[in-house]
C-alpha positions as CSV (number, residue, x, y, z in Angstrom):
1,M,0.0,0.0,0.0
2,G,1.4,3.4,-1.0
3,F,1.6,6.4,1.3
4,F,-1.4,8.0,-0.4
5,E,-3.5,5.1,0.6
6,H,-2.1,5.3,4.2
7,L,-2.8,9.1,4.1
8,K,-6.5,8.5,3.1
9,Q,-6.8,6.0,5.9
10,G,-5.0,8.2,8.4
11,L,-7.3,11.2,7.5
12,A,-10.4,9.0,7.7
13,K,-11.7,10.7,10.9
14,T,-11.3,14.1,9.4
15,K,-12.8,13.0,6.1
16,T,-15.8,11.3,7.5
17,G,-16.3,13.3,10.6
18,V,-16.0,16.8,9.1
19,F,-15.1,17.0,5.5
20,G,-17.6,14.4,4.6
21,Q,-20.2,16.8,5.8
22,I,-19.1,19.2,3.1
23,G,-20.0,16.8,0.3
24,S,-23.4,16.2,1.9
25,L,-23.9,20.0,2.2
26,F,-23.2,20.7,-1.4
27,R,-25.5,17.8,-2.5
28,S,-28.3,19.1,-0.3
29,F,-28.6,22.5,-2.1
30,S,-29.9,23.1,-5.6
31,K,-27.7,26.1,-6.1
32,P,-24.9,27.8,-4.1
33,D,-26.3,30.6,-2.0
34,E,-25.6,32.4,1.3
35,E,-27.4,29.8,3.4
36,M,-25.0,27.2,2.0
37,L,-22.0,29.3,2.6
38,E,-23.1,29.9,6.2
39,E,-23.4,26.2,6.8
40,L,-20.0,25.6,5.2
41,E,-18.4,28.2,7.4
42,E,-19.7,26.3,10.5
43,I,-18.3,23.0,9.2
44,L,-14.8,24.5,8.5
45,I,-14.6,26.1,12.0
46,C,-15.6,22.8,13.6
47,A,-12.7,21.2,11.6
48,D,-10.3,23.5,13.3
49,V,-9.6,25.4,10.2
50,G,-9.7,28.5,12.4
51,Y,-12.0,31.5,12.3
52,D,-9.8,33.9,10.3
53,T,-8.8,31.3,7.8
54,T,-12.4,30.2,7.4
55,E,-13.5,33.7,6.7
56,E,-10.9,34.0,4.0
57,I,-11.9,30.7,2.4
58,I,-15.6,31.6,2.4
59,S,-14.9,35.1,1.0
60,A,-12.8,33.6,-1.8
61,L,-15.4,31.0,-2.6
62,R,-18.1,33.7,-2.7
63,E,-16.0,35.8,-5.1
64,T,-15.3,32.7,-7.3
65,I,-18.9,31.8,-7.5
66,K,-19.7,35.3,-8.6
67,A,-16.8,35.8,-11.0
68,E,-17.2,32.4,-12.7
69,H,-21.1,32.6,-12.7
70,I,-21.3,29.3,-10.9
71,T,-24.9,28.0,-10.5
72,E,-24.3,24.3,-9.7
73,P,-23.3,23.1,-6.2
74,E,-20.9,20.6,-7.7
75,A,-19.0,23.3,-9.5
76,A,-18.9,25.3,-6.2
77,H,-17.5,22.2,-4.5
78,E,-14.7,21.9,-7.0
79,A,-14.0,25.6,-6.6
80,L,-13.7,25.0,-2.8
81,K,-11.2,22.2,-3.3
82,R,-9.0,24.6,-5.4
83,I,-9.2,27.3,-2.8
84,L,-8.3,25.0,0.0
85,R,-5.3,23.7,-2.0
86,E,-4.1,27.2,-2.7
87,A,-4.6,28.1,1.0
88,I,-2.1,25.3,2.0
89,G,0.6,26.4,-0.4
90,D,3.7,24.4,-1.0
91,P,6.5,23.6,1.4
92,R,9.8,25.0,0.3
93,P,12.6,22.4,-0.4
94,L,14.6,21.6,2.7
95,N,18.0,23.2,2.9
96,L,20.3,20.2,3.3
97,S,23.0,21.6,1.0
98,T,26.1,21.1,3.1
99,T,27.8,17.9,4.5
100,P,26.8,17.7,7.2
101,S,23.6,19.7,7.3
102,V,21.8,20.1,10.7
103,I,18.1,19.7,11.6
104,L,17.3,20.9,15.2
105,V,14.0,19.5,16.5
106,I,12.0,21.1,19.2
107,G,8.6,20.6,20.8
108,V,6.9,19.9,24.1
109,N,6.8,16.4,25.7
110,G,4.1,14.1,24.4
111,V,3.7,15.4,20.9
112,G,5.7,12.5,19.3
113,K,8.9,14.5,18.9
114,T,11.4,11.7,19.6
115,T,9.7,9.2,17.4
116,S,9.3,11.8,14.7
117,I,13.0,12.4,14.6
118,A,13.7,8.7,13.8
119,K,10.9,8.7,11.3
120,I,12.4,11.8,9.5
121,A,15.7,10.0,9.5
122,N,14.0,7.0,7.9
123,V,12.6,9.3,5.1
124,L,16.0,10.9,4.5
125,K,17.8,7.5,4.5
126,S,15.3,6.2,1.9
127,E,16.3,9.2,-0.2
128,G,19.9,8.1,-0.1
129,K,21.3,10.3,2.7
130,K,23.5,9.2,5.5
131,V,21.9,10.3,8.7
132,L,23.2,10.6,12.3
133,L,21.0,11.3,15.4
134,A,22.0,13.2,18.5
135,A,20.1,12.5,21.8
136,A,20.4,16.0,23.3
137,D,17.2,15.6,25.3
138,T,19.3,14.5,28.3
139,F,16.7,15.5,31.0
140,R,14.7,12.3,30.3
141,A,16.4,9.0,30.3
142,A,13.3,7.6,28.6
143,A,13.9,10.0,25.7
144,I,17.4,8.7,25.2
145,D,16.4,5.1,25.4
146,Q,13.4,5.7,23.1
147,L,15.6,7.3,20.5
148,K,18.0,4.4,20.7
149,V,15.2,1.9,20.1
150,W,14.0,3.9,17.1
151,S,17.5,4.5,15.6
152,D,18.1,0.8,15.7
153,R,14.7,0.2,14.1
154,V,15.3,2.5,11.1
155,G,19.1,1.7,10.9
156,V,20.8,5.0,11.7
157,D,23.6,5.7,14.2
158,L,22.9,7.6,17.4
159,I,25.3,9.7,19.6
160,R,24.2,9.7,23.2
161,Q,25.5,10.4,26.7
162,D,24.0,9.6,30.2
163,E,20.9,11.2,31.5
164,G,21.6,14.7,33.0
165,S,24.6,15.3,30.6
166,D,25.1,18.8,29.1
167,P,23.0,18.8,25.9
168,A,25.5,21.1,24.2
169,A,28.2,18.5,25.0
170,V,26.2,15.9,23.3
171,V,25.8,18.1,20.2
172,Y,29.6,18.8,20.2
173,D,30.2,15.0,20.2
174,A,27.6,14.5,17.5
175,I,29.1,17.1,15.2
176,S,32.5,15.5,15.6
177,A,31.1,12.2,14.7
178,A,29.1,13.6,11.8
179,K,32.3,15.1,10.4
180,S,34.4,11.9,10.9
181,R,31.7,9.7,9.4
182,N,30.9,12.0,6.5
183,S,27.3,12.1,7.5
184,D,24.9,14.1,5.2
185,V,22.5,15.1,7.9
186,L,22.7,15.4,11.7
187,I,19.3,15.5,13.4
188,I,19.4,16.8,17.0
189,D,16.7,16.0,19.6
190,T,16.2,18.7,22.3
191,A,14.5,18.7,25.7
192,G,10.7,18.9,25.5
193,R,10.2,21.6,28.0
194,L,7.1,23.8,28.0
195,H,7.4,26.7,25.6
196,N,7.1,29.4,28.2
197,K,10.2,28.6,30.2
198,K,13.3,30.7,29.8
199,N,15.7,27.7,30.2
200,L,14.4,26.4,26.8
201,M,15.6,29.6,25.1
202,D,18.9,29.5,27.0
203,E,19.5,25.9,26.1
204,L,18.7,26.4,22.4
205,A,21.0,29.4,22.4
206,K,23.9,27.3,23.8
207,I,23.3,24.5,21.3
208,N,23.2,27.0,18.5
209,R,26.5,28.5,19.6
210,V,28.1,25.1,19.5
211,I,26.7,24.5,16.0
212,E,27.9,27.9,14.7
213,R,31.4,27.4,16.2
214,E,31.9,23.8,15.0
215,L,30.0,23.9,11.7
216,P,30.2,27.5,10.5
217,G,28.1,28.1,7.4
218,C,26.3,24.7,7.5
219,A,22.8,24.4,6.1
220,R,20.3,24.3,9.0
221,E,16.7,23.6,9.6
222,T,14.7,24.0,12.8
223,F,11.6,21.8,13.0
224,L,8.8,22.2,15.6
225,V,6.8,19.1,16.2
226,L,3.1,19.6,16.9
227,D,0.3,17.1,17.9
228,A,-2.6,17.6,15.6
229,T,-5.1,16.1,18.2
230,T,-4.6,19.2,20.4
231,G,-6.2,21.5,17.7
232,Q,-5.9,25.2,18.3
233,N,-3.6,24.6,21.3
234,A,-1.0,23.4,18.8
235,V,-1.3,26.7,17.0
236,N,-0.8,28.5,20.3
237,Q,2.3,26.4,21.1
238,A,3.7,27.2,17.7
239,V,3.2,30.9,18.2
240,E,5.1,30.8,21.6
241,F,7.9,28.6,20.2
242,K,8.3,31.0,17.2
243,Q,9.3,33.6,19.7
244,A,12.0,31.4,21.2
245,A,13.5,29.9,18.0
246,E,13.7,30.6,14.3
247,I,11.4,27.8,13.1
248,T,11.8,26.8,9.5
249,G,9.3,23.9,9.2
250,L,6.6,22.0,11.1
251,V,6.1,18.3,11.7
252,L,2.4,17.5,12.3
253,T,1.9,14.2,14.1
254,K,-1.2,12.1,15.0
255,L,-3.4,13.3,12.2
256,D,-4.9,9.8,12.2
257,G,-6.2,10.4,15.8
258,T,-8.3,13.5,15.1
259,A,-11.3,14.6,13.1
260,K,-9.9,18.1,12.9
261,G,-7.3,17.8,10.2
262,G,-8.3,21.3,9.2
263,I,-5.6,22.4,11.6
264,V,-3.2,22.3,8.7
265,F,-5.0,25.3,7.1
266,S,-5.1,27.2,10.4
267,I,-1.3,26.7,11.0
268,K,-0.5,27.9,7.5
269,K,-2.6,31.1,8.0
270,T,-1.4,31.9,11.5
271,L,2.3,31.2,11.2
272,D,3.2,31.1,7.5
273,I,5.6,28.3,8.4
274,P,5.5,25.3,6.0
275,V,4.4,21.9,7.2
276,Q,7.3,19.7,6.0
277,F,6.3,16.3,7.4
278,I,3.0,14.7,8.6
279,G,2.4,11.5,10.5
280,V,-0.7,9.3,10.2
281,G,0.3,6.3,12.2
282,E,2.8,4.6,14.5
283,R,5.0,2.9,11.9
284,A,8.2,4.5,10.6
285,E,6.8,4.7,7.1
286,D,3.6,6.5,8.4
287,L,5.5,9.8,8.6
288,Q,6.3,11.3,5.2
289,R,7.1,14.6,3.5
290,F,4.0,16.8,3.3
291,D,2.4,16.9,-0.1
292,A,-0.4,19.5,-0.4
293,D,-1.9,17.9,-3.5
294,Q,-2.1,14.5,-1.8
295,F,-3.4,16.0,1.4
296,T,-6.2,17.9,-0.3
297,A,-7.1,14.9,-2.5
298,A,-7.2,12.6,0.5
299,L,-9.6,14.9,2.3
300,F,-12.1,14.8,-0.5
301,E,-11.7,11.5,-2.2
302,E,-14.6,9.2,-1.8
């Protein structure tokens, strides 16, 4: 089964629970009118698309219906699909142009950060890159052990120290190993503290200084991992993290566990940070690069 099929299955709750209502809505009207748009607005808000984003989508659909003289609900439905696809936009290509390149991964505990790191490594490995992991979340022994299990599972090396070690020291060792092993990408796990604590910013600053000193000019990405099941709280987390770190991409996990997959649209509108990876299951292959065309198609495909 290809990832598109996994994606459709993973988005089943969103598709049947919320977006399925959209198809029923359009079929229940003989022509697109204001009453239909009001009901559509309610459905989108319930899907966690977000109020402001929903207003923009409804406004764009209203204008399209008028400009294209749309009189059939099915044509309005197709116009909505195009508008939603445009609202997501396209993720920019990852900047992994140096050897090694660095991906720093941040996020609160419980969002699936540690497993996502190994799954991203699995994707990059499948694309022919040599990947090394750094277990710099040293405040939780479970995080180190968990990353070790997953690194073995996907077949990539891991640099680790004991619980309580200085995270920056782990990063230093990992950079040295990445250089000596000619690794293409170094992915660094960081402590999953709450976003409103000053020590998160201090720790990230210390890690960044080590990277800048040991790998000057290297290509870098900073990914924030968010749990889709938390809805608008995930957006709020991202807003706070954006103040503490220069986030270049988002990893959205657990989309299979929520009926509110519309969070993708809300995140794009609120943050203008691209979703780079999405997860729709527990297996390593259930996290893949985000494809806006596939995502939109999976939401609406019968």
